[in-house]
C-alpha positions as CSV (number, residue, x, y, z in Angstrom):
1,X,38.5,38.7,-35.9
2,X,41.1,40.2,-33.6
3,X,40.7,40.6,-29.8
4,X,40.8,44.4,-30.3
5,X,37.8,44.2,-32.6
6,X,35.7,42.5,-29.9
7,X,36.9,44.7,-27.0
8,X,34.2,47.3,-27.2
9,X,31.4,44.7,-27.2
10,X,33.1,42.8,-24.4
11,X,33.5,46.1,-22.4
12,X,29.8,47.0,-23.1
13,X,28.8,43.5,-21.9
14,X,30.3,44.2,-18.5
15,X,28.7,47.6,-18.3
16,X,26.2,48.1,-15.4
17,X,23.3,48.2,-17.9
18,X,24.1,44.7,-19.0
19,X,24.2,43.5,-15.4
20,X,20.8,45.1,-14.8
21,X,19.4,43.5,-18.0
22,X,20.8,40.1,-17.0
23,X,19.1,40.4,-13.6
24,X,15.9,41.3,-15.3
25,X,16.2,38.4,-17.6
26,X,16.5,36.0,-14.7
27,X,13.6,37.7,-12.9
28,X,11.6,37.1,-16.0
29,X,12.6,33.4,-15.9
30,X,11.7,33.1,-12.2
31,X,8.4,35.0,-12.5
32,X,7.5,32.9,-15.6
33,X,8.2,29.7,-13.7
34,X,6.0,30.9,-10.9
35,X,3.3,31.5,-13.4
36,X,3.7,28.0,-14.8
37,X,3.4,26.3,-11.5
38,X,1.0,28.7,-9.7
39,X,-1.0,30.6,-12.2
40,X,-3.9,31.0,-9.8
41,X,-1.6,32.8,-7.4
42,X,-0.4,35.2,-10.0
43,X,-4.0,35.8,-11.2
44,X,-5.0,36.6,-7.6
45,X,-2.2,39.2,-7.2
46,X,-3.2,41.1,-10.4
47,X,-6.9,40.7,-9.9
48,X,-7.6,38.4,-12.9
49,X,-10.4,35.9,-13.2
50,X,-9.3,32.6,-11.8
51,X,-10.8,29.7,-13.7
52,X,-9.4,26.7,-15.6
53,X,-9.1,28.5,-18.9
54,X,-7.3,31.6,-17.5
55,X,-5.0,29.3,-15.4
56,X,-4.1,27.4,-18.5
57,X,-3.5,30.5,-20.5
58,X,-1.4,32.1,-17.8
59,X,0.7,29.0,-17.4
60,X,1.3,29.0,-21.1
61,X,2.3,32.7,-21.0
62,X,4.6,31.8,-18.1
63,X,6.3,29.1,-20.2
64,X,7.1,31.7,-22.9
65,X,8.4,34.1,-20.2
66,X,10.8,31.4,-19.1
67,X,12.0,30.8,-22.7
68,X,12.4,34.4,-23.6
69,X,14.0,35.4,-20.3
70,X,16.5,32.5,-20.5
71,X,17.3,33.3,-24.2
72,X,18.0,36.9,-23.3
73,X,20.1,35.9,-20.2
74,X,22.1,33.5,-22.4
75,X,22.9,36.0,-25.1
76,X,23.8,38.8,-22.6
77,X,26.5,36.5,-21.1
78,X,28.2,36.0,-24.5
79,X,31.2,38.2,-25.5
80,X,29.1,39.3,-28.6
81,X,25.4,39.3,-27.7
82,X,23.0,38.5,-30.5
83,X,21.3,41.7,-31.5
84,X,18.3,39.8,-32.9
85,X,17.7,38.3,-29.5
86,X,18.0,41.7,-27.8
87,X,15.6,43.2,-30.4
88,X,12.9,40.5,-30.0
89,X,13.2,40.5,-26.3
90,X,12.7,44.3,-26.3
91,X,9.6,43.9,-28.6
92,X,8.3,41.1,-26.3
93,X,8.6,43.4,-23.2
94,X,6.9,46.3,-24.9
95,X,4.2,44.1,-26.3
96,X,3.6,42.6,-22.8
97,X,3.4,46.1,-21.3
98,X,0.8,47.1,-23.9
99,X,-1.2,43.9,-23.4
100,X,-1.3,44.3,-19.6
101,X,-2.3,47.9,-19.9
102,X,-5.1,47.0,-22.3
103,X,-6.2,44.3,-19.8
104,X,-6.3,47.0,-17.0
105,X,-8.2,49.4,-19.3
106,X,-10.8,46.6,-20.0
107,X,-11.1,45.7,-16.3
108,X,-9.6,42.3,-16.9
109,X,-6.8,43.1,-14.3
110,X,-6.7,45.4,-11.3
111,X,-4.7,48.6,-11.6
112,X,-1.9,46.9,-9.6
113,X,-1.0,45.1,-12.8
114,X,0.2,48.4,-14.2
115,X,3.3,48.0,-12.0
116,X,4.1,44.9,-14.1
117,X,3.3,46.8,-17.3
118,X,5.6,49.7,-16.3
119,X,8.4,47.3,-15.4
120,X,8.1,45.6,-18.8
121,X,7.9,48.9,-20.7
122,X,11.0,50.3,-18.9
123,X,12.8,47.0,-19.6
124,X,11.9,47.2,-23.3
125,X,13.2,50.8,-23.5
126,X,16.4,49.8,-21.8
127,X,16.8,46.9,-24.2
128,X,16.4,49.2,-27.2
129,X,19.1,51.6,-25.8
130,X,21.4,48.6,-25.3
131,X,20.7,47.4,-28.8
132,X,21.7,50.8,-30.1
133,X,24.9,50.6,-28.1
134,X,25.6,47.2,-29.5
135,X,25.1,48.4,-33.1
136,X,27.5,51.4,-32.5
137,X,30.2,49.1,-31.0
138,X,29.9,46.6,-33.9
139,X,29.8,49.4,-36.5
140,X,32.9,51.0,-35.1
141,X,35.0,47.8,-35.6
142,X,34.1,46.6,-39.0
């Protein structure tokens, strides 16, 4: 593949949206790591029940946040990001937003947790837009 064929994807990678998505990916890694080592703290912030079971489950969710966030950050730094990683990261963010919103609706979490849900939902939408841009860039150079 010629350098000219990869230029639009490389240019898209350096776009502000990619920098924002990279920052969000690393924020996901960091917040997931906090959830792993201090699940009780996170549960306290969002108003969740704080017992051994919920701490264990929140730590487990945090581990997945670290993995998905790092995977997304890694692919976004490549000259040709993997669209499958972007797609599944978007689905994870939207799914997390829905799950947290359901938790608030069922009084599992305080309404403050909707800030987290909104952030995840907006991130998911942004990832879908970026995925569409990747598809256009790749389709234009085949």
